[in-house]
Phi, psi and omega in degrees: 000129178280144181255150179293156180293151176302143179163182179271131179229145180293149180270155181286322185279333182222090184297343179280355179244152174239150181236144183277126174256119184273008180104339179231332183205160174284137178263181180273004186269130178235158171207164177291145181293133179217107188296337179292323185261351185282141173281153177294151178296150178298142184265333183286149181294321181293322178293323179294318178296316179299318179297317180295318179295320179294322179292323178296329181287335181280147179280120180246348177257151183258084183292334178294320178295320178296317178296321178297320178295314180298316178293327175296320177297314177299321180296322180290332182264312185224092185253063183289120181056023177064011182296311179300323179295315180298314179295321178296319176298315182295307183294319179293322178297316177295318178297321178293318177300314180297321180294320183282314187275322186259357178075021179275163176284173173108006180301315181297318179299317181296317180294318178296322176300319178294318180296315179294324176297320178295319176298319178299321178296313181298314180298317181294321178295318178296321178295318178296319179297319179295315181296317179292329178290330177292322181283327184272350175085014180277000000 
């Protein structure tokens, strides 16, 4: 099977972005789509199938940002020992890094996860302060 020439090719999930094909595999490099600099798409059917299969193998969704959002929701509702908040900060931070550096989606989810984790921390601290004030008699 012949492989397409190295170059920038539009992505299936985000046509406004292009991804670098090094001739054998998709790299982690993205750029904004610019038709002046883009190479033409491969014309042969085998090259098109190969490109689609290679793109499917690459991770294009930001599962860390989604996990951070879910953990942020849990932190805002049930923040037992601050574990959900800590996990939400970690997963959302990784998701935010991936969204910024690798060009993946999920930036909004990661930021919301961080905000909800922070809300969970504040709510838990207020609950602890209230409980300790009940025991100390203030």
